C-alpha positions in Angstrom: -10.9 -20.1 16.2 -7.2 -20.6 15.9 -4.6 -17.9 15.3 -4.7 -18.1 11.5 -8.5 -17.7 11.5 -8.4 -14.8 13.9 -5.7 -13.1 11.7 -8.0 -13.5 8.7 -11.0 -12.0 10.5 -8.8 -9.1 11.7 -7.6 -8.6 8.1 -11.2 -8.7 6.9 -12.0 -5.9 9.3 -8.8 -3.8 8.8 -8.9 -3.7 5.0 -12.3 -1.9 4.8 -11.2 0.4 7.6 -8.1 1.3 5.6 -10.5 2.0 2.7 -12.4 4.4 5.0 -9.2 6.3 5.8 -8.2 6.3 2.1 -11.6 7.5 1.0 -11.7 10.3 3.6 -8.4 11.6 2.1 -8.9 11.0 -1.6 -12.7 11.5 -1.9 -13.8 13.7 1.0 -16.7 15.1 -1.1 -18.4 11.7 -1.8 -20.4 11.2 1.4 -22.0 7.8 0.7 -18.6 6.0 0.6 -18.0 6.3 4.3 -21.2 4.4 5.5 -20.7 1.7 2.8 -17.1 1.1 3.9 -18.1 1.1 7.6 -20.9 -1.4 6.8 -18.2 -3.6 5.1 -15.9 -3.3 8.1 -18.4 -4.0 10.9 -21.5 -5.8 9.5 -19.8 -8.1 7.0 -17.0 -9.0 9.3 -19.7 -9.9 12.0 -21.5 -12.1 9.4 -18.4 -14.2 9.0 -18.3 -15.0 12.7 -21.5 -17.2 12.6 -21.8 -20.4 10.7 -25.4 -19.5 9.7 -24.5 -16.2 8.2 -21.0 -16.7 6.9 -22.1 -17.4 3.3 -24.1 -14.1 3.3 -21.1 -12.3 4.5 -19.0 -13.8 1.7 -21.5 -12.8 -1.0 -22.0 -9.3 0.3 -18.3 -8.8 0.6 -17.7 -10.1 -2.9 -20.5 -8.0 -4.4 -19.5 -4.8 -2.7 -15.8 -5.4 -3.6 -16.5 -6.1 -7.3 -18.9 -3.2 -7.5 -16.2 -0.9 -6.1 -13.6 -2.2 -8.5 -16.0 -1.6 -11.4 -16.9 1.9 -10.2 -13.3 2.9 -9.8 -12.4 1.6 -13.2 -15.2 3.7 -14.7 -15.3 6.9 -12.7 -12.2 7.4 -10.7 -8.8 8.6 -11.8 -7.1 9.4 -8.5 -6.3 6.5 -6.2 -7.7 3.8 -8.4 -4.9 1.3 -8.1 -4.7 1.5 -4.3 -8.5 1.3 -3.9 -8.7 -1.7 -6.2 -5.8 -3.5 -4.4 -7.6 -3.0 -1.1 -10.9 -4.3 -2.5 -9.5 -7.3 -4.3 -7.4 -8.2 -1.2 -10.6 -8.0 0.9 -12.4 -10.4 -1.5 -9.5 -12.9 -1.4 -9.3 -12.8 2.3 -13.0 -13.4 2.6 -12.8 -16.4 0.2 -9.8 -17.8 2.2 -11.8 -17.4 5.5 -14.9 -19.0 4.0 -12.7 -21.9 2.7 -11.1 -22.5 6.0 -14.2 -22.1 8.2 -16.7 -23.6 5.8 -20.5 -23.0 6.1 -23.1 -24.8 8.2 -24.1 -26.9 5.3 -20.6 -27.7 4.0 -18.9 -27.8 7.4 -15.2 -28.7 7.1 -14.3 -31.8 9.1 
């Protein structure tokens, strides 16, 4: 991996971690958000590191991000814009990383 790819992987990890910190401050009473954000930070980022699992990481990242955006638009009033900006940025970084690294089937040459 080159420096750009390492930076994108680090950003893919740090955005959900910042969501964890934001959720602990804004939504301390909603307990299921913390494990979901930690899953996003650790497991999904790890899926991006392997050619075989990168596409699964991309789809999980996208589905969790879109689900979060939809949930915030429907149920949340406090912190909605910051949460959505974090989730949409996470989705875009995941797409950029998938585009740069490719998948095992569609390996970039």
